[in-house]
Phi, psi and omega in degrees: 000314185260338182199162177221189184294345177265345184295141178234139175237169177253129182213116176052050170092001181230155169263122187229155168295136181300329180283347175253001176282153177206165180229166184276129185287355175251019180289151174297329188287331179279315185283330185235011179063027186266078180208158176233151186212179174221154166245117188229150178242149174240145180229152175269114181247178179289346174260014182101190182288128183229128174277125183279125179045051185295316185292322179293321180293312182286329173297319183289330172305308176303316178301313186297316181297323183294310180297333178267005175066037180266133173291131181196119186243012177282135182270158175303312182293329177294316180288329177293318180298314176301322182291316175293324174302312181302313186295318180296322179294332181263359182060046191247138171235301174274105187218160171250136184242127181238092167278139184222136175249113176249169185245161184286172179300129185186106183274351183282154175273066178224168184298155184300146179266330179203141177240161180229135180267128177240133172227123181239161179209146175209165183295140176208102187270339181205172179295159179277349183253149177264170182286152176068059180280142175261123193241144176239151176283120182291153168277351178261139180267161172292149175302143180297128178297344179277352184252335185219158170279087185301324186281355171270143181265089188256135183308313183300333180300330188282353164307312173309313180296317173301311184302312183293313180301312178298313176310312180300311184294322177295339181259017178089359181266168175272323186204171185247147170246123180264144178254161175273195193280354175258003181088012174268151175298134180244287183192179177272192182292337181205030180198155172282167184229146175226149167231160180237139182219118184046049175070011176257142176257144180233147176207153185297145176282167180296158179144300176244015182238163166272109185287101191288155181288326175293323174301318177296322177297328174296317176303314180302318175298312183297323179300316183290325182265354183075034175268132180281147177207158181210133171270125185205170169268135176209156182269157178305324177301332176286331181283325186298138178067015174297174180291321180196167176204159177206157172263150175216139177189165177315299181289315179293333196061241171234117188232131184290148178257140177273316190197158176235117184056040179074000175271115187288154168280147201279325186274146165302129188305320183295339180262008181267154168301323181304318181301318174298326177294320181297314181294323180295323185295321184296323171292321178299309180298333179266010179062043184238156181286139179231005183295342176299339174300334180303331179285348179270348183301331182286350180267356185244000000 
C-alpha cells in the first residue's frame, strides 16, 4: 500500500530503495516513541507538482525536534529540496509525504544523542476520511499540556489517537472527538475541529491541541472571504446540534461531520458556510484563485 520494490526513500543523507532500508532495533524511537514527524501533501497543479505549505511543515518539524531536545541540523530549504527530488524519483505528484526524525540507539531516559532524517512518500489521491462522519465524544482525553509538549508532533502522542479512534469504530461511529483535561472540546484523533453557528466558525483555542497547518489555512481562507471565526473554549454540548461542523487536517483535508453523539448538525452541508470553506481549500491546495466564492456568501 505504501511502497513496493521500486519505491525510494531518503534516509540519513542517502536515497535508498524502501525495501532495502532498515533501522536499529535498539533505538529510542522504537522503544519509547521518541520521534517527531510531519504529514505533508503534494498536489498536481497547473504549474506542476506543488508541496502544500512546505515551509510551514518543515519549520514545525524542526521546532518539534527542538522541543523534544533532539539534535537536528537540517534546514527547511534543504528538506524541501530533498522532498521535491524524492517526488520526482518516485514519479509522484498527488502524494502524501512523511518526514520522520528518529534517534540513535539509547536505552536511557535521556535526550537523543544523534538523530536521523527519514522522508517517505506515496501516492495519495484523496483524503482518508469520507463525508458525513458520525462522531462520538471519546472517553479518552487529549494529553495534559503540563505532561507533554502538545505543540510538538511526537510519534508517541499518537497512541492516544489510536485508542480514541478504535474505541469510536468499535462503538459504530466513524471517528472520535477528544476533550481536554477540563472537559472542553480539543480535537479529533488526528485533525482539528470547527463548528458553525449563524455562518460563524468556532474552533478550540490553543492549549490542549496541536494547532494544525490546515487549521491555519482555514483562518487564511476566512480572512480572504470575510467569514467570521473565533478561537475559544467550549463544551461538546455547545457544539451538538450546531448548523454544521468539520474536521480539518493534511490527510483529511476538510471533511463534513454528520452528527456528534447521534445529534445531527442542522444544515444541509452544501448550504453551509463550511462547505464554501471546503471548496476554497481545494482551490488553495491546487494553487487556484478562490476569492470568487465571496460572492456566494449571501446565499448561505
